[in-house]
C-alpha positions in Angstrom: -0.4 -17.5 -3.0 2.8 -15.8 -1.9 4.2 -12.3 -1.8 7.6 -11.1 -3.0 9.2 -7.7 -3.4 10.4 -7.2 -7.0 11.6 -3.9 -8.4 10.2 -2.0 -5.4 6.8 -3.5 -5.9 5.0 -6.0 -3.7 3.7 -8.7 -6.0 1.3 -11.5 -5.4 2.0 -14.8 -7.1 -0.9 -17.1 -7.4 -0.4 -20.6 -8.9 -3.9 -21.8 -8.1 -5.4 -20.0 -11.1 -3.4 -22.0 -13.6 -0.3 -19.7 -13.9 1.7 -17.0 -12.2 0.1 -13.6 -12.2 1.9 -10.5 -11.0 -0.5 -8.1 -9.2 0.4 -5.4 -6.7 -1.3 -6.3 -3.5 -0.8 -5.4 0.1 0.5 -8.4 2.1 -1.9 -7.3 4.9 -5.2 -8.8 3.9 -7.6 -6.6 5.9 -11.1 -5.5 5.0 -11.9 -1.9 4.4 -11.2 -1.0 0.8 -9.5 2.4 1.4 -7.1 1.6 -1.5 -9.8 2.8 -3.9 -9.0 6.3 -2.5 -5.4 6.2 -3.8 -6.1 8.3 -6.9 -7.8 11.0 -4.7 -5.0 11.1 -2.1 -2.4 11.3 -4.9 -4.3 14.2 -6.5 -4.4 16.0 -3.1 -0.6 15.5 -2.7 -0.1 17.0 -6.2 -2.5 19.9 -5.8 -0.8 20.9 -2.6 2.6 20.6 -4.2 4.0 18.3 -1.6 7.4 16.9 -2.5 9.2 14.2 -0.6 6.2 14.0 1.8 5.5 11.6 4.7 2.1 9.9 4.6 0.7 9.0 8.1 -2.3 6.8 8.6 -3.7 6.1 12.1 -5.9 3.2 11.0 -4.0 1.6 8.3 -5.9 -1.7 7.9 -4.5 -3.3 4.7 -2.2 -0.4 4.0 -3.5 -0.1 0.4 -3.2 3.6 0.2 0.1 3.9 2.1 1.9 1.2 0.1 0.6 2.4 -3.2 1.9 6.0 -2.4 5.2 4.6 -1.4 5.6 2.1 -4.3 4.7 4.8 -6.9 7.1 7.3 -5.2 4.3 9.8 -4.4 5.7 10.0 -0.9 9.1 9.4 0.5 8.1 7.7 3.7 5.0 6.2 5.3 4.1 5.9 9.0 1.4 3.4 9.8 -0.6 2.6 13.0 -3.6 0.4 13.8 -5.5 -0.9 16.8 -4.3 -4.4 15.8 -0.7 -5.0 17.0 0.0 -7.4 14.2 -0.7 -4.6 11.7 1.4 -1.8 13.2 4.2 -4.2 13.9 4.5 -5.0 10.2 
């Protein structure tokens, strides 16, 4: 499995499953599952009429929400942080 940026999307290529599949994934494999909240966060941004916003997350983990917001152009910029230096140095 490897990751590549293509058309402003982070794609996961997996040959182990008998072919190449393009799926948007975070390159930071980190447990937590906050990416399921993407739709809710996007709705809050829309309801509050935030244009060209900056999304900040103090405990980013796998960055699922932050990257989804950036890739789908819901926000202009993301600022991430985490306890793990390997995460916030990404």
